[in-house]
C-alpha positions as CSV (number, residue, x, y, z in Angstrom):
1,X,-12.4,13.4,-14.0
2,X,-13.1,11.0,-11.0
3,X,-10.6,10.9,-8.2
4,X,-8.5,7.9,-7.7
5,X,-7.7,6.1,-4.5
6,X,-4.3,5.6,-3.0
7,X,-2.6,3.5,-0.4
8,X,0.3,5.3,1.3
9,X,2.5,2.8,3.3
10,X,5.7,3.2,5.3
11,X,7.4,0.0,6.3
12,X,10.3,-1.3,8.4
13,X,11.0,-5.0,7.8
14,X,11.8,-7.0,10.9
15,X,11.4,-10.5,9.5
16,X,12.2,-10.8,5.8
17,X,10.7,-14.3,5.5
18,X,7.3,-13.0,6.7
19,X,7.5,-9.9,4.5
20,X,8.4,-12.1,1.5
21,X,5.3,-14.3,2.2
22,X,3.2,-11.1,2.4
23,X,4.5,-9.9,-1.0
24,X,3.7,-13.3,-2.5
25,X,0.2,-13.2,-1.3
26,X,-0.7,-9.6,-2.0
27,X,-0.4,-9.9,-5.7
28,X,-3.8,-11.6,-6.0
29,X,-5.9,-8.8,-4.3
30,X,-3.9,-6.0,-6.0
31,X,-4.6,-7.5,-9.4
32,X,-8.2,-8.2,-8.5
33,X,-8.8,-4.6,-7.4
34,X,-6.6,-2.9,-10.0
35,X,-3.8,-1.7,-7.7
36,X,-0.8,-0.2,-9.5
37,X,2.5,0.5,-7.7
38,X,3.6,4.1,-8.2
39,X,6.3,4.0,-5.6
40,X,7.8,0.7,-4.3
41,X,10.8,1.3,-2.1
42,X,13.9,3.0,-3.6
43,X,16.0,5.8,-2.3
44,X,14.3,8.4,-0.2
45,X,15.3,11.3,2.1
46,X,13.1,11.7,5.2
47,X,12.9,15.4,5.9
48,X,10.4,15.4,8.7
49,X,9.0,12.7,11.1
50,X,9.9,9.1,11.6
51,X,12.1,7.4,9.1
52,X,11.1,4.1,7.5
53,X,13.1,1.7,5.3
54,X,10.4,1.5,2.5
55,X,7.8,3.9,1.2
56,X,5.0,2.6,-1.0
57,X,2.3,4.3,-3.0
58,X,-0.4,2.1,-4.7
59,X,-3.0,3.7,-7.0
60,X,-6.5,2.4,-7.6
61,X,-9.2,3.6,-10.0
62,X,-11.2,4.9,-7.0
63,X,-11.2,5.4,-3.3
64,X,-13.9,2.7,-3.1
65,X,-11.7,0.2,-4.9
66,X,-8.8,1.0,-2.6
67,X,-10.9,0.3,0.5
68,X,-12.5,-2.8,-1.1
69,X,-9.0,-4.2,-1.7
70,X,-7.9,-3.6,1.9
71,X,-11.2,-5.1,3.3
72,X,-11.1,-8.2,1.0
73,X,-10.4,-11.6,2.5
74,X,-7.6,-12.1,0.0
75,X,-5.8,-9.0,1.3
76,X,-6.5,-9.8,4.9
77,X,-4.9,-13.2,4.4
78,X,-1.8,-11.5,3.1
79,X,-1.8,-8.7,5.7
80,X,-1.3,-11.1,8.7
81,X,2.2,-11.7,7.4
82,X,2.9,-7.9,7.0
83,X,1.6,-7.2,10.6
84,X,3.7,-10.0,12.1
85,X,6.9,-9.2,10.2
86,X,7.0,-5.4,9.9
87,X,6.3,-2.1,11.6
88,X,3.9,-0.5,9.2
89,X,1.8,2.6,8.8
90,X,-0.9,2.5,6.1
91,X,-3.3,5.2,5.1
92,X,-6.0,4.9,2.4
93,X,-6.8,8.2,0.8
94,X,-9.1,9.7,-1.7
95,X,-7.2,11.5,-4.6
96,X,-7.8,15.0,-5.7
97,X,-10.6,15.0,-8.3
98,X,-10.8,18.8,-8.9
99,X,-9.6,20.9,-11.9
100,X,-6.1,20.2,-13.1
101,X,-3.8,23.0,-14.3
């Protein structure tokens, strides 16, 4: 089974209007590249490290699709609003493709 790709994001919203604009614009690239939200906010308990208001995990069919989505002009258009309105950490990672129990 091929490994999937994931976006792991942690976000503090400083300007809700800019964040709302980001969310409006990110729908197009996420749909185009097959991004599916596995975690989108909700309650969390930070047990180590810096605390953020929102945690997000987005799954893609592959690591390459996850990278292509981030690098797309459609996502970069949306990302400018995220970067201006939020403190954000984003990692794009390759999922585990090894044997499953």
